[in-house]
N, C-alpha and C positions, 0 to 999 in steps of 0.2 A: 641616836635615832629615836623618834617618837615611838611610843608603845601603846597599843590599844589594849583594852580589857576584854578577855575572851569568855567571860561568864556567859553561859548559854542563853538564858532568857533575859538577863538584866532586869528582871521584874523586882517588885518591891515587897514580895512575900518574905517571910522569915527565912525560908530555905534558900531563896535566891540571894538575899542579903548576906547570908552566911557564906555562900559561895563567892559572892563579890568581894567580901572582906578577905577571904582566903587568897583569892587571885591577886588582889592589890598588895597584900602583905608579901606574897611570893615575889612580887616585882619591886619590892623595896619601898613601897609607899608608906609614909608615916603620918601624913597630914592630908586633910580634905578641904576643898573650897566649895562651900554652898553658895553658888553664884547666881545672880539674876541681872537683868538689864535695867538701867535707869531710862529716863525719857530720851536720852541721846543714843541708847543702844550700847552704852559703856558698861562693862561688867562691874558689879559691886559684890562684896562677899564677906563672909566670916570664915575663919580657919578653925577646923575641928580636928583633934587627934583621932587617928583611925579607930581607937578603942570606943569612940562614941559614934561610929557610923550609923548604927541602928536608930539612935535618938535623932541624929541629923536628918536622916531620911524621913522621919516622922514629923519634922517641922520644928525641931528644938531651937533653931537659930532665928532670933527675933531682930527686927530692924525698925527704928523710928522713922516712919515715912516722911514726916515733916522735915527731917534733916537732909532729904534728897531732892534733887531737881525734879519737879513735875510729878511727885507722888502725892496725890490729893488726900492728905491726912492732916488733922490738927494735932498739936503736941499732946493733947489730952486723950487721944484715941488709942485703942488697942493697937499694938505694933503689928506690922506685917511679918509673916514668917516664911522662910524659904523652904519649899518642898521640892527637893532635887529629883530629877529624872534619871534613874539608873542607866538608861540606854545612852545618855549623853556623856558618860564618864570618859575623860581623857587624862592621861598622865602627862604632866608638863614636861616637854622634852628638854627645856632649859633648866628645870628643877625637878628631877625625876622622883623625888620623895614626896611630891604633892600631886594629888589628883583633883581635877576640876569637874564640877557638875553644873549643868544648866538647870535652873529652878523656876517653878511657878510660885508666885506669892499668894499666901492665904491670910485671912484675918477673920476673926469671929467664927472660926470653925468651918469656913468655906472659902473657895477661891476669891481672891481680891479682884474686883471687876476691872481695875485700872492697871493691872499687870500687863506689860507688853506681850509676854509670851502667852499669857492666858487669852488676850484679845485675839492673837493669831490662832490659837487653839479653837476658839469659838467659831471662827470662819472656816477653819479646816474641818470642823465637825459638820458644818452646813454642806460643804463639798462632799464629804463622805456619805451623808444622807442621800445624795444624788447619785452615788456610785462612783465618784471621782477621787483620785488621789493626786493632788497638785504636786508637781515637781518643779524645782527651780534651780538654776545655776546663777551665780553672780560673778561678773568679771571684776576682779580685784585690781584697781588702779590706785597708785599711791606714789609719793615721793620719798626717797631716802636722801638726806642731806647731812651736812656737818656744820657745826658752829664755827664762826670765824672769831679771831681774837678781838675784833672791834665790836662784837655784839651782833653782827649780821650772820648770814648763812650762805653756803655755797654747795654745789654738787660734790659728791665723793670724787668723781672723775673731773679733773679740771683741764682736760685736753681741749685745745682750741681747734674746733672743727667747723664744718658747715652749719649754718643756722638750722637747717632742717634735720633735726636729730632723731626723728622717728626711725626705729629699727637699727640704730647705730650699733654695730658689732663691737667696736673698740670700747665704747662707754659701758656696754653690757659686760664685757670681759673684765673691765676695771672694777666692777661691782660683784664679781662672782664669789668673793669671800663670804659675804653675808647672804647673798641670794642663793648660793648653792646650799648653805646650811638651812635656810628657810624652806626651800623646795624639798630637801631631804626630810625635814620634820613633817611637812604636809603629806608627803607620800607615806610616811610612817603611820599616819592615820587612815591610809587607804583612800586618799582624796584624788589620786591619779592625776597629778599635774601633767598636762599634755603640751603646754606651751608657755613660754614667758619671754618677754622682750623689753627693750628700752623704748619708751613711748616718745611722744612729740615734745614733751617738756624736758628740760635738762634735769636729769636726776629722777625722772618719772619712769615707773615700771608697771607692767601688767602681768599678772599671773592667772592663767586659765586652768581650771580644774573641773572635775566632774560635777554633775548635778545630783541633787538629793531631794527627798521629801522636803516640802517647803519649810516646815518647822526645823528640821535638821539642818537645812541650809542656813537659816537665820542663826542657829546656834553656832554653826561652823564659821560664819562670817564674823560674828562677834568675837569668837575665839581667835580667828585669824588676825584681826586687827591687834589684839593683845599680844599675840605671838610675834608679829612683825615688829612691834615696838621693842620687845625684849631682845630680839635678835639684832636689830640695828644698834641698840644701846650697848650690847655686848661688844660690838666692834668699834665703838666710839662715835657712832652716828646717831641720827634720830629719824624715825619714820613719821610722816604726816599724812593724814587722810583729809586734811583741809582741801576742799574741792579745787581751789584756784590760787596757789601761792604766788604765781607769776602772772602779771597782767598780760604779757605778750606771748604767753605759752598756753597750750591746751590744758584744760582742767582734768581732774580725775573723776571719771564716772564709775558707777557700779551697776552696769546694766543688768536688769532682771531678765533671764531667759526662762520662760514658763511654758509648761505643757501639762496636760492631764493624762494620767494613766487610768485605765479601767481598774477599779479597786479589786476586781476578782481575777482578771487575766493578766494585768500589767500592760495591755496593749495601749499604744499611744493614740489617744482619742483626738488629737489635734492633726493627725497626719492623713492626707488624702492625695495620693499620686494623681488621681483623675480630676483634681480641682480645676473647674473651668476658668477660674480667674488666673490660673497659672502660678499660684504661690505654693501649691502642694499643702494646702491647709484645709481642714474639714469645716463644715458648717458650724460645728461647735466652737472651733477656733475663731471664726469670724464673729460669732455672737459674743465671745469673750472680748475681742477687740472692741466691738461696738460699745460694750458696757464700760470699758476702760476709757474710751474716748469721751463718753458722756460725762464722766466725772474728772477728766484729766486736769483741769485747773486746780481743783481741790486736792487731787492726788499729788500734784506737783509740790504743794506745801509740805507734804509728809516725806516725799522721796528726795527733795532738794530743800533741806530744812534750815539753811543758814543764810545770813546776809551774803556771804561769799559765794553761795551756790549759784546765784543769779549773774555772777560775773563769768561763770562758765557757760550758761545758757544764752549765748549770744551768737550772732551769725559770723562775725569776724572778730579777730583779736588774738590771732596766733601767727607765729612766723611762717606757718604753712598756708596762710590765707584764711580759708574757712576753718572754723573751730571743730567741725564734725559733731558738734553738740546739737541737740534738738531745740527747735524754736517754735514749731507750729503744731497745732492739734490735728494731726493727720497720721495716716498709716500707709505702708506700701510694702512691696516685696523686698528684694535684696538691695535696699536703697537707704543709705545712712542719713539722708536729709529728712526722713520722717521720724516722728517721736516713737512710733511703733513700727518695727521692722520685722518682716518674716524672712529669715535667712534662706539662702539658696536651696538647702536641702528640705525646707518646709518642716512641718510637724512641731514647730514651736514659735512663740511670739517673743520678740526682744523689745522690752521697754527701755528706752535710752535716756530717759530723764533722771533716773536715780543717780546720786553721786555717793562718793565714798564716806561721807559724813552721816548718811541716813541711819536711822534706827531700823535694822533689817526686819524686825518683827512687825513694827507698826506700818512700815512701808509695804511689806508683803500682804498684811491683813487688808489694807485699804484697796490695793490693786486686785487681790483675789475677790473681795466682796463686790467690787465693781464689775469684774468679769462674770461672776455668778449672776448678778442682776441682768446682765446682757443675755445670758443663757436662759434664765427664767422668763424673760420678757420677749425672747426671740427677736432681739434687735439685729440690725444689719448695718455694717459700717460703710456701705457703698463700695465703689470700685477702688482698688489700690492705686496709689500715686507712684508711678514708675519714673517720673521725670525729676530733674533737679529742682527741688522746692526752694532752695536757697536763692535762685535767680528770678523767682516770680515777683511780679509787681504787685502793689497793693490792690489794684483793680482786678488782677487775675486771681489773687487769693480770695477777694470778696466774691467774685463770680463762682468760685469753687466752693464757697462756704467754709473756708479754712481760716480759723482764728489763731491767735498767738497763745503760747504758754504765758503764764505770769512773768513779768519782766523784773520783778523785785520780790523780796520776801514780803513786803507790805501788800502787794497785789495778791500774792499767794495766800496770805492769811485771810484777806477779804474773801477770796474764793472758797477757802476752807470753811469759814464761818457762815457763808451764804448758802452752802449746800447742805440741806438737812440730812443727807445720806451719811455725812461724816459722824454726826452724833449717834446715828443708829449703829454704826460700826464700832465706835470706840466706847460708847456709853457716856453718860453725863460727866462722870468723874474725870476720866482721861481727856475728854473733849474740852472741858473747861480748863483743866490744868495745862494742857498743851497750848491752848489759845492765850491764857494768861502769861505763860512763860515767853511765848514767841512775840506777843505784842510788846512786852517789856524789852525784849532783845531788839526789836525793830526800832522802838522809840529811842533806846540808848544809842543806836547807830545814827539815827536821824539827828540827834542833838550833838553828836561828836563833831568837833572841829578838826578837819583833816589837814595833812600837809599840803594837799592840792589846793584847798581853800586859802590857806595862808599864802602860798606862792602866788596865787592868782589875784587875791583881793587886798592883802594887807597894805600894799602901797599903791593900789590902783585908784583909790578914792581919797 
């Protein structure tokens, strides 16, 4: 079972670090991971023996940024150093002599501007200055599959059943060896898993757990992906957070569920039972939505960051008919055909565009910054769409003023680059690094000759 660290303050002062070390040693920890997220949101780290905890917490572990994807440094520049957050400490349940720490990167004696966690921290500080504590939950969707001898892959459960596999009890039970272990680990961290199921894709699962402070949620999601990989591997399988591994099955989202708490009282500032629009959302919540809608095409590039992401964001392409994925720049109540949805109970906003491959820090930072702009500028999103947006004609959409999300990574990159807001949020270093990396990724895809092209054209002309 996963074990949390019970040090009272988890602060970085000498006394707190001494208590933290004592607590970790009592739990059998011998090694520490000073970890941070690269441009993909994937953990990178150095390992430190516990005798060097104090030095590690002070930034002793150095990394050559030029050796990493999207870290804007030249090989001649001073390295970045990981400054771990004591409050993020987690003992690895699959390797209990190791403790993991989420870190912010520093260089030249100050925070590194292009660090994913630092970027989110800057926007969180803006929210705090307004009296808000942003909260976020992420719906974790992913596939667990196994390799085939011929080099392909297949689901763990190979039962032949109906095409519509959503909520299939038999397939879920067939996967309970690894799933039960994963859920037990999550609950060991106090994540309060309240539901999990087999999703629409064969071998696809969703795990729903409690929400946290937005930075903590980003930490937890990055850690969750690492943990899911390890659990699946232990059982002879592999986990994939690729958004759409099957053409004719639903893809894996990572919906952001966002609310604001009053920083002093903890009261949910997005909740209003007397909402005249019927969504039980406050004016503040509507302002937040308006800001997100304003920058939605650019946001899409960050929360749906791969070529494969846009094979999920389509109207049809699933055995179940509609894909249930967002397609339009619009919002509504308890209506999954909108990109922004307000669930039935109100009090929060669900952004449905993010997928399971996103960098949770950068995605959250851009969404939060856009929402704060909507609040500062007192924007209004108009009336919610309660109808099935999937069946609207082009003429109807045009009359309503509803546009499309980007339909490819190339379109999303163009929207990101064209919106000056993105550079304000990320700073020039990360903005350029992200664009350079993603433009190269898109060009590589465009120049690739696929099996579809060979089958269609090789002997046609």
